[in-house]
CHARMM internal coordinates of N, CA and C (Angstrom, degrees):
IC EDIT
DIST 1 N 1 CA 1.4339
DIST 1 CA 1 C 1.4043
ANGL 1 N 1 CA 1 C 110.99
DIST 1 C 2 N 1.3872
ANGL 1 CA 1 C 2 N 122.61
DIHE 1 N 1 CA 1 C 2 N -42.65
DIST 2 N 2 CA 1.4695
ANGL 1 C 2 N 2 CA 127.76
DIHE 1 CA 1 C 2 N 2 CA 176.93
DIST 2 CA 2 C 1.4779
ANGL 2 N 2 CA 2 C 109.52
DIHE 1 C 2 N 2 CA 2 C -79.55
DIST 2 C 3 N 1.2220
ANGL 2 CA 2 C 3 N 121.72
DIHE 2 N 2 CA 2 C 3 N -16.80
DIST 3 N 3 CA 1.5164
ANGL 2 C 3 N 3 CA 126.15
DIHE 2 CA 2 C 3 N 3 CA -172.65
DIST 3 CA 3 C 1.6021
ANGL 3 N 3 CA 3 C 107.14
DIHE 2 C 3 N 3 CA 3 C -53.24
DIST 3 C 4 N 1.3639
ANGL 3 CA 3 C 4 N 120.99
DIHE 3 N 3 CA 3 C 4 N -46.52
DIST 4 N 4 CA 1.3921
ANGL 3 C 4 N 4 CA 120.65
DIHE 3 CA 3 C 4 N 4 CA 176.32
DIST 4 CA 4 C 1.4758
ANGL 4 N 4 CA 4 C 121.20
DIHE 3 C 4 N 4 CA 4 C -63.63
DIST 4 C 5 N 1.3683
ANGL 4 CA 4 C 5 N 113.46
DIHE 4 N 4 CA 4 C 5 N -37.82
DIST 5 N 5 CA 1.3734
ANGL 4 C 5 N 5 CA 120.22
DIHE 4 CA 4 C 5 N 5 CA 170.83
DIST 5 CA 5 C 1.5926
ANGL 5 N 5 CA 5 C 114.00
DIHE 4 C 5 N 5 CA 5 C -61.25
DIST 5 C 6 N 1.2584
ANGL 5 CA 5 C 6 N 114.85
DIHE 5 N 5 CA 5 C 6 N -42.62
DIST 6 N 6 CA 1.3872
ANGL 5 C 6 N 6 CA 121.49
DIHE 5 CA 5 C 6 N 6 CA 178.46
DIST 6 CA 6 C 1.4477
ANGL 6 N 6 CA 6 C 113.13
DIHE 5 C 6 N 6 CA 6 C -64.75
DIST 6 C 7 N 1.2953
ANGL 6 CA 6 C 7 N 119.91
DIHE 6 N 6 CA 6 C 7 N -44.80
DIST 7 N 7 CA 1.4560
ANGL 6 C 7 N 7 CA 123.36
DIHE 6 CA 6 C 7 N 7 CA 175.35
DIST 7 CA 7 C 1.5655
ANGL 7 N 7 CA 7 C 110.66
DIHE 6 C 7 N 7 CA 7 C -61.15
DIST 7 C 8 N 1.2658
ANGL 7 CA 7 C 8 N 117.42
DIHE 7 N 7 CA 7 C 8 N -37.28
DIST 8 N 8 CA 1.5782
ANGL 7 C 8 N 8 CA 119.83
DIHE 7 CA 7 C 8 N 8 CA -179.37
DIST 8 CA 8 C 1.3301
ANGL 8 N 8 CA 8 C 108.53
DIHE 7 C 8 N 8 CA 8 C -73.40
DIST 8 C 9 N 1.4213
ANGL 8 CA 8 C 9 N 124.31
DIHE 8 N 8 CA 8 C 9 N -34.32
DIST 9 N 9 CA 1.4389
ANGL 8 C 9 N 9 CA 120.39
DIHE 8 CA 8 C 9 N 9 CA 174.56
DIST 9 CA 9 C 1.4233
ANGL 9 N 9 CA 9 C 115.21
DIHE 8 C 9 N 9 CA 9 C -70.31
DIST 9 C 10 N 1.3617
ANGL 9 CA 9 C 10 N 117.69
DIHE 9 N 9 CA 9 C 10 N -33.40
DIST 10 N 10 CA 1.4941
ANGL 9 C 10 N 10 CA 119.57
DIHE 9 CA 9 C 10 N 10 CA 176.72
DIST 10 CA 10 C 1.4780
ANGL 10 N 10 CA 10 C 111.55
DIHE 9 C 10 N 10 CA 10 C -63.49
DIST 10 C 11 N 1.3953
ANGL 10 CA 10 C 11 N 112.86
DIHE 10 N 10 CA 10 C 11 N -44.27
DIST 11 N 11 CA 1.4542
ANGL 10 C 11 N 11 CA 115.85
DIHE 10 CA 10 C 11 N 11 CA -176.57
DIST 11 CA 11 C 1.6677
ANGL 11 N 11 CA 11 C 111.50
DIHE 10 C 11 N 11 CA 11 C -64.80
DIST 11 C 12 N 1.2698
ANGL 11 CA 11 C 12 N 108.96
DIHE 11 N 11 CA 11 C 12 N -50.32
DIST 12 N 12 CA 1.5853
ANGL 11 C 12 N 12 CA 113.66
DIHE 11 CA 11 C 12 N 12 CA 175.03
DIST 12 CA 12 C 1.6074
ANGL 12 N 12 CA 12 C 109.74
DIHE 11 C 12 N 12 CA 12 C -51.33
DIST 12 C 13 N 1.3009
ANGL 12 CA 12 C 13 N 115.47
DIHE 12 N 12 CA 12 C 13 N -50.19
DIST 13 N 13 CA 1.3742
ANGL 12 C 13 N 13 CA 121.65
DIHE 12 CA 12 C 13 N 13 CA -177.36
DIST 13 CA 13 C 1.5769
ANGL 13 N 13 CA 13 C 113.67
DIHE 12 C 13 N 13 CA 13 C -60.76
DIST 13 C 14 N 1.3197
ANGL 13 CA 13 C 14 N 113.72
DIHE 13 N 13 CA 13 C 14 N -37.57
DIST 14 N 14 CA 1.5542
ANGL 13 C 14 N 14 CA 115.97
DIHE 13 CA 13 C 14 N 14 CA 179.58
DIST 14 CA 14 C 1.5295
ANGL 14 N 14 CA 14 C 108.12
DIHE 13 C 14 N 14 CA 14 C -76.59
DIST 14 C 15 N 1.3336
ANGL 14 CA 14 C 15 N 118.51
DIHE 14 N 14 CA 14 C 15 N -29.57
DIST 15 N 15 CA 1.5472
ANGL 14 C 15 N 15 CA 120.08
DIHE 14 CA 14 C 15 N 15 CA 173.02
DIST 15 CA 15 C 1.3899
ANGL 15 N 15 CA 15 C 112.45
DIHE 14 C 15 N 15 CA 15 C -64.27
DIST 15 C 16 N 1.4366
ANGL 15 CA 15 C 16 N 113.81
DIHE 15 N 15 CA 15 C 16 N -42.12
DIST 16 N 16 CA 1.5315
ANGL 15 C 16 N 16 CA 116.95
DIHE 15 CA 15 C 16 N 16 CA -177.80
DIST 16 CA 16 C 1.4619
ANGL 16 N 16 CA 16 C 110.24
DIHE 15 C 16 N 16 CA 16 C -64.91
DIST 16 C 17 N 1.4560
ANGL 16 CA 16 C 17 N 113.38
DIHE 16 N 16 CA 16 C 17 N -41.72
DIST 17 N 17 CA 1.4309
ANGL 16 C 17 N 17 CA 120.72
DIHE 16 CA 16 C 17 N 17 CA -168.40
DIST 17 CA 17 C 1.5652
ANGL 17 N 17 CA 17 C 110.76
DIHE 16 C 17 N 17 CA 17 C -73.25
DIST 17 C 18 N 1.2238
ANGL 17 CA 17 C 18 N 116.08
DIHE 17 N 17 CA 17 C 18 N -37.13
DIST 18 N 18 CA 1.5581
ANGL 17 C 18 N 18 CA 116.34
DIHE 17 CA 17 C 18 N 18 CA -163.42
DIST 18 CA 18 C 1.5564
ANGL 18 N 18 CA 18 C 107.57
DIHE 17 C 18 N 18 CA 18 C -123.52
DIST 18 C 19 N 1.3573
ANGL 18 CA 18 C 19 N 125.80
DIHE 18 N 18 CA 18 C 19 N -16.21
DIST 19 N 19 CA 1.3094
ANGL 18 C 19 N 19 CA 121.20
DIHE 18 CA 18 C 19 N 19 CA -173.77
DIST 19 CA 19 C 1.5370
ANGL 19 N 19 CA 19 C 115.26
DIHE 18 C 19 N 19 CA 19 C -116.80
DIST 19 C 20 N 1.3803
ANGL 19 CA 19 C 20 N 120.89
DIHE 19 N 19 CA 19 C 20 N -28.00
DIST 20 N 20 CA 1.3914
ANGL 19 C 20 N 20 CA 118.53
DIHE 19 CA 19 C 20 N 20 CA -177.61
DIST 20 CA 20 C 1.5484
ANGL 20 N 20 CA 20 C 109.67
DIHE 19 C 20 N 20 CA 20 C -113.70
DIST 20 C 21 N 1.3568
ANGL 20 CA 20 C 21 N 118.40
DIHE 20 N 20 CA 20 C 21 N 157.09
DIST 21 N 21 CA 1.3758
ANGL 20 C 21 N 21 CA 122.36
DIHE 20 CA 20 C 21 N 21 CA 167.26
DIST 21 CA 21 C 1.5055
ANGL 21 N 21 CA 21 C 111.11
DIHE 20 C 21 N 21 CA 21 C -111.79
DIST 21 C 22 N 1.3234
ANGL 21 CA 21 C 22 N 117.34
DIHE 21 N 21 CA 21 C 22 N 95.22
DIST 22 N 22 CA 1.4945
ANGL 21 C 22 N 22 CA 122.53
DIHE 21 CA 21 C 22 N 22 CA -171.58
DIST 22 CA 22 C 1.5669
ANGL 22 N 22 CA 22 C 105.21
DIHE 21 C 22 N 22 CA 22 C -106.87
DIST 22 C 23 N 1.3408
ANGL 22 CA 22 C 23 N 113.87
DIHE 22 N 22 CA 22 C 23 N 136.06
DIST 23 N 23 CA 1.4524
ANGL 22 C 23 N 23 CA 121.43
DIHE 22 CA 22 C 23 N 23 CA 175.47
DIST 23 CA 23 C 1.4034
ANGL 23 N 23 CA 23 C 115.48
DIHE 22 C 23 N 23 CA 23 C -101.93
DIST 23 C 24 N 1.4337
ANGL 23 CA 23 C 24 N 115.98
DIHE 23 N 23 CA 23 C 24 N 90.36
DIST 24 N 24 CA 1.3919
ANGL 23 C 24 N 24 CA 126.68
DIHE 23 CA 23 C 24 N 24 CA -177.94
DIST 24 CA 24 C 1.6248
ANGL 24 N 24 CA 24 C 107.70
DIHE 23 C 24 N 24 CA 24 C -98.68
DIST 24 C 25 N 1.3404
ANGL 24 CA 24 C 25 N 123.54
DIHE 24 N 24 CA 24 C 25 N 119.53
DIST 25 N 25 CA 1.3462
ANGL 24 C 25 N 25 CA 123.63
DIHE 24 CA 24 C 25 N 25 CA -175.33
DIST 25 CA 25 C 1.6048
ANGL 25 N 25 CA 25 C 111.74
DIHE 24 C 25 N 25 CA 25 C -61.49
DIST 25 C 26 N 1.3142
ANGL 25 CA 25 C 26 N 111.23
DIHE 25 N 25 CA 25 C 26 N 129.60
DIST 26 N 26 CA 1.5996
ANGL 25 C 26 N 26 CA 115.22
DIHE 25 CA 25 C 26 N 26 CA 179.40
DIST 26 CA 26 C 1.5888
ANGL 26 N 26 CA 26 C 115.20
DIHE 25 C 26 N 26 CA 26 C 83.74
DIST 26 C 27 N 1.3698
ANGL 26 CA 26 C 27 N 117.42
DIHE 26 N 26 CA 26 C 27 N -14.64
DIST 27 N 27 CA 1.4938
ANGL 26 C 27 N 27 CA 117.68
DIHE 26 CA 26 C 27 N 27 CA 177.61
DIST 27 CA 27 C 1.4888
ANGL 27 N 27 CA 27 C 106.35
DIHE 26 C 27 N 27 CA 27 C -138.80
DIST 27 C 28 N 1.4111
ANGL 27 CA 27 C 28 N 112.54
DIHE 27 N 27 CA 27 C 28 N 135.98
DIST 28 N 28 CA 1.3817
ANGL 27 C 28 N 28 CA 116.68
DIHE 27 CA 27 C 28 N 28 CA 177.27
DIST 28 CA 28 C 1.5742
ANGL 28 N 28 CA 28 C 111.18
DIHE 27 C 28 N 28 CA 28 C -79.58
DIST 28 C 29 N 1.1639
ANGL 28 CA 28 C 29 N 119.40
DIHE 28 N 28 CA 28 C 29 N 154.66
DIST 29 N 29 CA 1.4614
ANGL 28 C 29 N 29 CA 125.08
DIHE 28 CA 28 C 29 N 29 CA 179.79
DIST 29 CA 29 C 1.5978
ANGL 29 N 29 CA 29 C 109.77
DIHE 28 C 29 N 29 CA 29 C -55.83
DIST 29 C 30 N 1.3291
ANGL 29 CA 29 C 30 N 118.29
DIHE 29 N 29 CA 29 C 30 N -43.75
DIST 30 N 30 CA 1.4166
ANGL 29 C 30 N 30 CA 121.52
DIHE 29 CA 29 C 30 N 30 CA -178.66
DIST 30 CA 30 C 1.5293
ANGL 30 N 30 CA 30 C 112.41
DIHE 29 C 30 N 30 CA 30 C -61.74
DIST 30 C 31 N 1.2634
ANGL 30 CA 30 C 31 N 116.02
DIHE 30 N 30 CA 30 C 31 N -48.19
DIST 31 N 31 CA 1.4691
ANGL 30 C 31 N 31 CA 121.34
DIHE 30 CA 30 C 31 N 31 CA 178.49
DIST 31 CA 31 C 1.5873
ANGL 31 N 31 CA 31 C 112.09
DIHE 30 C 31 N 31 CA 31 C -62.20
DIST 31 C 32 N 1.2943
ANGL 31 CA 31 C 32 N 118.53
DIHE 31 N 31 CA 31 C 32 N -37.80
DIST 32 N 32 CA 1.4196
ANGL 31 C 32 N 32 CA 119.29
DIHE 31 CA 31 C 32 N 32 CA 178.53
DIST 32 CA 32 C 1.4910
ANGL 32 N 32 CA 32 C 110.21
DIHE 31 C 32 N 32 CA 32 C -70.07
DIST 32 C 33 N 1.4002
ANGL 32 CA 32 C 33 N 114.78
DIHE 32 N 32 CA 32 C 33 N -41.71
DIST 33 N 33 CA 1.4956
ANGL 32 C 33 N 33 CA 114.73
DIHE 32 CA 32 C 33 N 33 CA 171.43
DIST 33 CA 33 C 1.3914
ANGL 33 N 33 CA 33 C 119.64
DIHE 32 C 33 N 33 CA 33 C -51.40
DIST 33 C 34 N 1.4536
ANGL 33 CA 33 C 34 N 113.86
DIHE 33 N 33 CA 33 C 34 N -50.39
DIST 34 N 34 CA 1.3923
ANGL 33 C 34 N 34 CA 117.12
DIHE 33 CA 33 C 34 N 34 CA 171.70
DIST 34 CA 34 C 1.5414
ANGL 34 N 34 CA 34 C 122.71
DIHE 33 C 34 N 34 CA 34 C -56.32
DIST 34 C 35 N 1.2890
ANGL 34 CA 34 C 35 N 112.26
DIHE 34 N 34 CA 34 C 35 N -37.77
DIST 35 N 35 CA 1.4650
ANGL 34 C 35 N 35 CA 118.79
DIHE 34 CA 34 C 35 N 35 CA 176.91
DIST 35 CA 35 C 1.5637
ANGL 35 N 35 CA 35 C 107.57
DIHE 34 C 35 N 35 CA 35 C -60.13
DIST 35 C 36 N 1.2691
ANGL 35 CA 35 C 36 N 115.07
DIHE 35 N 35 CA 35 C 36 N -49.03
DIST 36 N 36 CA 1.4288
ANGL 35 C 36 N 36 CA 118.38
DIHE 35 CA 35 C 36 N 36 CA -175.82
DIST 36 CA 36 C 1.5545
ANGL 36 N 36 CA 36 C 111.09
DIHE 35 C 36 N 36 CA 36 C -66.10
DIST 36 C 37 N 1.4186
ANGL 36 CA 36 C 37 N 119.40
DIHE 36 N 36 CA 36 C 37 N -34.40
DIST 37 N 37 CA 1.4640
ANGL 36 C 37 N 37 CA 123.99
DIHE 36 CA 36 C 37 N 37 CA -177.00
DIST 37 CA 37 C 1.6395
ANGL 37 N 37 CA 37 C 102.31
DIHE 36 C 37 N 37 CA 37 C -70.86
DIST 37 C 38 N 1.3827
ANGL 37 CA 37 C 38 N 118.54
DIHE 37 N 37 CA 37 C 38 N -39.58
DIST 38 N 38 CA 1.4771
ANGL 37 C 38 N 38 CA 117.50
DIHE 37 CA 37 C 38 N 38 CA -176.38
DIST 38 CA 38 C 1.4764
ANGL 38 N 38 CA 38 C 107.67
DIHE 37 C 38 N 38 CA 38 C -69.79
DIST 38 C 39 N 1.3982
ANGL 38 CA 38 C 39 N 118.42
DIHE 38 N 38 CA 38 C 39 N -37.73
DIST 39 N 39 CA 1.5518
ANGL 38 C 39 N 39 CA 120.31
DIHE 38 CA 38 C 39 N 39 CA -179.09
DIST 39 CA 39 C 1.5503
ANGL 39 N 39 CA 39 C 109.13
DIHE 38 C 39 N 39 CA 39 C -64.78
DIST 39 C 40 N 1.3141
ANGL 39 CA 39 C 40 N 113.48
DIHE 39 N 39 CA 39 C 40 N -40.69
DIST 40 N 40 CA 1.5384
ANGL 39 C 40 N 40 CA 115.49
DIHE 39 CA 39 C 40 N 40 CA 178.87
DIST 40 CA 40 C 1.4644
ANGL 40 N 40 CA 40 C 110.20
DIHE 39 C 40 N 40 CA 40 C -64.42
DIST 40 C 41 N 1.2529
ANGL 40 CA 40 C 41 N 122.26
DIHE 40 N 40 CA 40 C 41 N -47.00
DIST 41 N 41 CA 1.4302
ANGL 40 C 41 N 41 CA 125.02
DIHE 40 CA 40 C 41 N 41 CA -179.84
DIST 41 CA 41 C 1.5745
ANGL 41 N 41 CA 41 C 106.40
DIHE 40 C 41 N 41 CA 41 C -59.22
DIST 41 C 42 N 1.2548
ANGL 41 CA 41 C 42 N 119.00
DIHE 41 N 41 CA 41 C 42 N -44.29
DIST 42 N 42 CA 1.4858
ANGL 41 C 42 N 42 CA 115.14
DIHE 41 CA 41 C 42 N 42 CA 179.26
DIST 42 CA 42 C 1.5214
ANGL 42 N 42 CA 42 C 114.65
DIHE 41 C 42 N 42 CA 42 C -70.21
DIST 42 C 43 N 1.2247
ANGL 42 CA 42 C 43 N 120.19
DIHE 42 N 42 CA 42 C 43 N -30.14
DIST 43 N 43 CA 1.4610
ANGL 42 C 43 N 43 CA 122.51
DIHE 42 CA 42 C 43 N 43 CA 165.51
DIST 43 CA 43 C 1.4434
ANGL 43 N 43 CA 43 C 114.84
DIHE 42 C 43 N 43 CA 43 C -57.08
DIST 43 C 44 N 1.2271
ANGL 43 CA 43 C 44 N 117.01
DIHE 43 N 43 CA 43 C 44 N -47.43
DIST 44 N 44 CA 1.4862
ANGL 43 C 44 N 44 CA 123.31
DIHE 43 CA 43 C 44 N 44 CA 178.80
DIST 44 CA 44 C 1.5662
ANGL 44 N 44 CA 44 C 106.92
DIHE 43 C 44 N 44 CA 44 C -60.59
DIST 44 C 45 N 1.3698
ANGL 44 CA 44 C 45 N 115.43
DIHE 44 N 44 CA 44 C 45 N -53.98
DIST 45 N 45 CA 1.4503
ANGL 44 C 45 N 45 CA 115.05
DIHE 44 CA 44 C 45 N 45 CA -175.73
DIST 45 CA 45 C 1.6059
ANGL 45 N 45 CA 45 C 114.40
DIHE 44 C 45 N 45 CA 45 C -62.28
DIST 45 C 46 N 1.2745
ANGL 45 CA 45 C 46 N 112.79
DIHE 45 N 45 CA 45 C 46 N -37.92
DIST 46 N 46 CA 1.5509
ANGL 45 C 46 N 46 CA 117.29
DIHE 45 CA 45 C 46 N 46 CA 175.97
DIST 46 CA 46 C 1.5418
ANGL 46 N 46 CA 46 C 107.37
DIHE 45 C 46 N 46 CA 46 C -66.69
DIST 46 C 47 N 1.2194
ANGL 46 CA 46 C 47 N 124.87
DIHE 46 N 46 CA 46 C 47 N -31.35
DIST 47 N 47 CA 1.4682
ANGL 46 C 47 N 47 CA 126.27
DIHE 46 CA 46 C 47 N 47 CA -179.60
DIST 47 CA 47 C 1.5633
ANGL 47 N 47 CA 47 C 106.10
DIHE 46 C 47 N 47 CA 47 C -68.04
DIST 47 C 48 N 1.3651
ANGL 47 CA 47 C 48 N 115.96
DIHE 47 N 47 CA 47 C 48 N -49.42
DIST 48 N 48 CA 1.4637
ANGL 47 C 48 N 48 CA 118.36
DIHE 47 CA 47 C 48 N 48 CA 171.80
DIST 48 CA 48 C 1.4907
ANGL 48 N 48 CA 48 C 117.66
DIHE 47 C 48 N 48 CA 48 C -55.24
DIST 48 C 49 N 1.2929
ANGL 48 CA 48 C 49 N 121.71
DIHE 48 N 48 CA 48 C 49 N -40.69
DIST 49 N 49 CA 1.4046
ANGL 48 C 49 N 49 CA 125.36
DIHE 48 CA 48 C 49 N 49 CA 177.26
DIST 49 CA 49 C 1.4257
ANGL 49 N 49 CA 49 C 113.61
DIHE 48 C 49 N 49 CA 49 C -67.73
DIST 49 C 50 N 1.3666
ANGL 49 CA 49 C 50 N 116.34
DIHE 49 N 49 CA 49 C 50 N -40.73
DIST 50 N 50 CA 1.5422
ANGL 49 C 50 N 50 CA 119.08
DIHE 49 CA 49 C 50 N 50 CA 176.48
DIST 50 CA 50 C 1.5071
ANGL 50 N 50 CA 50 C 111.49
DIHE 49 C 50 N 50 CA 50 C -66.19
DIST 50 C 51 N 1.2974
ANGL 50 CA 50 C 51 N 118.14
DIHE 50 N 50 CA 50 C 51 N -36.33
DIST 51 N 51 CA 1.4451
ANGL 50 C 51 N 51 CA 122.70
DIHE 50 CA 50 C 51 N 51 CA 176.21
DIST 51 CA 51 C 1.5203
ANGL 51 N 51 CA 51 C 108.85
DIHE 50 C 51 N 51 CA 51 C -66.90
DIST 51 C 52 N 1.3036
ANGL 51 CA 51 C 52 N 121.71
DIHE 51 N 51 CA 51 C 52 N -45.03
DIST 52 N 52 CA 1.4359
ANGL 51 C 52 N 52 CA 125.80
DIHE 51 CA 51 C 52 N 52 CA 175.19
DIST 52 CA 52 C 1.5582
ANGL 52 N 52 CA 52 C 111.76
DIHE 51 C 52 N 52 CA 52 C -50.35
DIST 52 C 53 N 1.2095
ANGL 52 CA 52 C 53 N 107.45
DIHE 52 N 52 CA 52 C 53 N -52.67
DIST 53 N 53 CA 1.5731
ANGL 52 C 53 N 53 CA 116.48
DIHE 52 CA 52 C 53 N 53 CA -175.35
DIST 53 CA 53 C 1.6141
ANGL 53 N 53 CA 53 C 107.91
DIHE 52 C 53 N 53 CA 53 C -66.40
DIST 53 C 54 N 1.3267
ANGL 53 CA 53 C 54 N 120.39
DIHE 53 N 53 CA 53 C 54 N -30.11
DIST 54 N 54 CA 1.4984
ANGL 53 C 54 N 54 CA 117.55
DIHE 53 CA 53 C 54 N 54 CA 178.08
DIST 54 CA 54 C 1.4508
ANGL 54 N 54 CA 54 C 109.94
DIHE 53 C 54 N 54 CA 54 C -74.82
DIST 54 C 55 N 1.3848
ANGL 54 CA 54 C 55 N 117.88
DIHE 54 N 54 CA 54 C 55 N -26.66
DIST 55 N 55 CA 1.4874
ANGL 54 C 55 N 55 CA 119.43
DIHE 54 CA 54 C 55 N 55 CA -177.11
DIST 55 CA 55 C 1.5197
ANGL 55 N 55 CA 55 C 108.29
DIHE 54 C 55 N 55 CA 55 C -78.92
DIST 55 C 56 N 1.2377
ANGL 55 CA 55 C 56 N 118.86
DIHE 55 N 55 CA 55 C 56 N -17.55
DIST 56 N 56 CA 1.4628
ANGL 55 C 56 N 56 CA 116.49
DIHE 55 CA 55 C 56 N 56 CA -173.30
DIST 56 CA 56 C 1.5365
ANGL 56 N 56 CA 56 C 114.61
DIHE 55 C 56 N 56 CA 56 C -86.31
DIST 56 C 57 N 1.3406
ANGL 56 CA 56 C 57 N 114.23
DIHE 56 N 56 CA 56 C 57 N -4.24
DIST 57 N 57 CA 1.4550
ANGL 56 C 57 N 57 CA 120.38
DIHE 56 CA 56 C 57 N 57 CA 177.47
DIST 57 CA 57 C 1.4816
ANGL 57 N 57 CA 57 C 109.76
DIHE 56 C 57 N 57 CA 57 C -85.36
DIST 57 C 58 N 1.3717
ANGL 57 CA 57 C 58 N 117.50
DIHE 57 N 57 CA 57 C 58 N 124.99
DIST 58 N 58 CA 1.4816
ANGL 57 C 58 N 58 CA 121.87
DIHE 57 CA 57 C 58 N 58 CA -176.15
DIST 58 CA 58 C 1.5115
ANGL 58 N 58 CA 58 C 108.70
DIHE 57 C 58 N 58 CA 58 C -119.63
DIST 58 C 59 N 1.2314
ANGL 58 CA 58 C 59 N 117.97
DIHE 58 N 58 CA 58 C 59 N 146.42
DIST 59 N 59 CA 1.4272
ANGL 58 C 59 N 59 CA 125.05
DIHE 58 CA 58 C 59 N 59 CA -178.05
DIST 59 CA 59 C 1.5611
ANGL 59 N 59 CA 59 C 105.84
DIHE 58 C 59 N 59 CA 59 C -115.42
DIST 59 C 60 N 1.2632
ANGL 59 CA 59 C 60 N 116.94
DIHE 59 N 59 CA 59 C 60 N 127.96
DIST 60 N 60 CA 1.5007
ANGL 59 C 60 N 60 CA 120.33
DIHE 59 CA 59 C 60 N 60 CA 172.97
DIST 60 CA 60 C 1.4666
ANGL 60 N 60 CA 60 C 115.47
DIHE 59 C 60 N 60 CA 60 C -109.90
DIST 60 C 61 N 1.2601
ANGL 60 CA 60 C 61 N 122.76
DIHE 60 N 60 CA 60 C 61 N 138.27
DIST 61 N 61 CA 1.5399
ANGL 60 C 61 N 61 CA 126.53
DIHE 60 CA 60 C 61 N 61 CA 179.79
DIST 61 CA 61 C 1.5975
ANGL 61 N 61 CA 61 C 102.06
DIHE 60 C 61 N 61 CA 61 C -115.03
DIST 61 C 62 N 1.3912
ANGL 61 CA 61 C 62 N 109.08
DIHE 61 N 61 CA 61 C 62 N 138.91
DIST 62 N 62 CA 1.3825
ANGL 61 C 62 N 62 CA 117.11
DIHE 61 CA 61 C 62 N 62 CA 174.98
DIST 62 CA 62 C 1.5650
ANGL 62 N 62 CA 62 C 107.10
DIHE 61 C 62 N 62 CA 62 C -115.55
DIST 62 C 63 N 1.2312
ANGL 62 CA 62 C 63 N 118.79
DIHE 62 N 62 CA 62 C 63 N 132.49
DIST 63 N 63 CA 1.5606
ANGL 62 C 63 N 63 CA 124.45
DIHE 62 CA 62 C 63 N 63 CA 177.59
DIST 63 CA 63 C 1.4760
ANGL 63 N 63 CA 63 C 103.57
DIHE 62 C 63 N 63 CA 63 C -112.16
DIST 63 C 64 N 1.3424
ANGL 63 CA 63 C 64 N 118.91
DIHE 63 N 63 CA 63 C 64 N 128.00
DIST 64 N 64 CA 1.4515
ANGL 63 C 64 N 64 CA 126.91
DIHE 63 CA 63 C 64 N 64 CA 178.24
DIST 64 CA 64 C 1.5551
ANGL 64 N 64 CA 64 C 106.66
DIHE 63 C 64 N 64 CA 64 C -117.02
DIST 64 C 65 N 1.2754
ANGL 64 CA 64 C 65 N 119.37
DIHE 64 N 64 CA 64 C 65 N 125.69
DIST 65 N 65 CA 1.4364
ANGL 64 C 65 N 65 CA 125.08
DIHE 64 CA 64 C 65 N 65 CA 175.07
DIST 65 CA 65 C 1.4732
ANGL 65 N 65 CA 65 C 104.78
DIHE 64 C 65 N 65 CA 65 C -97.12
DIST 65 C 66 N 1.3570
ANGL 65 CA 65 C 66 N 117.24
DIHE 65 N 65 CA 65 C 66 N 118.00
DIST 66 N 66 CA 1.4501
ANGL 65 C 66 N 66 CA 122.89
DIHE 65 CA 65 C 66 N 66 CA -178.58
DIST 66 CA 66 C 1.5938
ANGL 66 N 66 CA 66 C 102.50
DIHE 65 C 66 N 66 CA 66 C -106.36
DIST 66 C 67 N 1.3683
ANGL 66 CA 66 C 67 N 108.78
DIHE 66 N 66 CA 66 C 67 N 130.19
DIST 67 N 67 CA 1.3960
ANGL 66 C 67 N 67 CA 114.96
DIHE 66 CA 66 C 67 N 67 CA 176.58
DIST 67 CA 67 C 1.6001
ANGL 67 N 67 CA 67 C 111.39
DIHE 66 C 67 N 67 CA 67 C -83.61
DIST 67 C 68 N 1.2813
ANGL 67 CA 67 C 68 N 111.62
DIHE 67 N 67 CA 67 C 68 N 114.23
DIST 68 N 68 CA 1.5386
ANGL 67 C 68 N 68 CA 114.84
DIHE 67 CA 67 C 68 N 68 CA 178.98
DIST 68 CA 68 C 1.4393
ANGL 68 N 68 CA 68 C 116.42
DIHE 67 C 68 N 68 CA 68 C -102.82
DIST 68 C 69 N 1.3186
ANGL 68 CA 68 C 69 N 118.28
DIHE 68 N 68 CA 68 C 69 N 9.49
DIST 69 N 69 CA 1.5641
ANGL 68 C 69 N 69 CA 122.24
DIHE 68 CA 68 C 69 N 69 CA 178.48
DIST 69 CA 69 C 1.4124
ANGL 69 N 69 CA 69 C 105.69
DIHE 68 C 69 N 69 CA 69 C -74.42
DIST 69 C 70 N 1.3895
ANGL 69 CA 69 C 70 N 112.30
DIHE 69 N 69 CA 69 C 70 N 138.90
DIST 70 N 70 CA 1.5318
ANGL 69 C 70 N 70 CA 120.77
DIHE 69 CA 69 C 70 N 70 CA 176.99
DIST 70 CA 70 C 1.4725
ANGL 70 N 70 CA 70 C 110.68
DIHE 69 C 70 N 70 CA 70 C -67.75
DIST 70 C 71 N 1.4303
ANGL 70 CA 70 C 71 N 120.45
DIHE 70 N 70 CA 70 C 71 N 151.44
DIST 71 N 71 CA 1.3968
ANGL 70 C 71 N 71 CA 120.73
DIHE 70 CA 70 C 71 N 71 CA 178.39
DIST 71 CA 71 C 1.3801
ANGL 71 N 71 CA 71 C 113.63
DIHE 70 C 71 N 71 CA 71 C -99.18
END
COOR INIT
IC SEED 1 N 1 CA 1 C
IC BUILD
């Protein structure tokens, strides 16, 4: 679920880091790009961890045959 967000953050961070020259007061564009890239990678990793935990849950079913014939 968070993989898409992570990929978008990585792309925006890469564009800010290597393609654009943006003047944001107090933060350089390279640092802002790296922050977004790291946040995107973290979102992708957390998505894989959540998916792995969802796959570990197993459900078991027990079927019992009850003999209802009279003796």
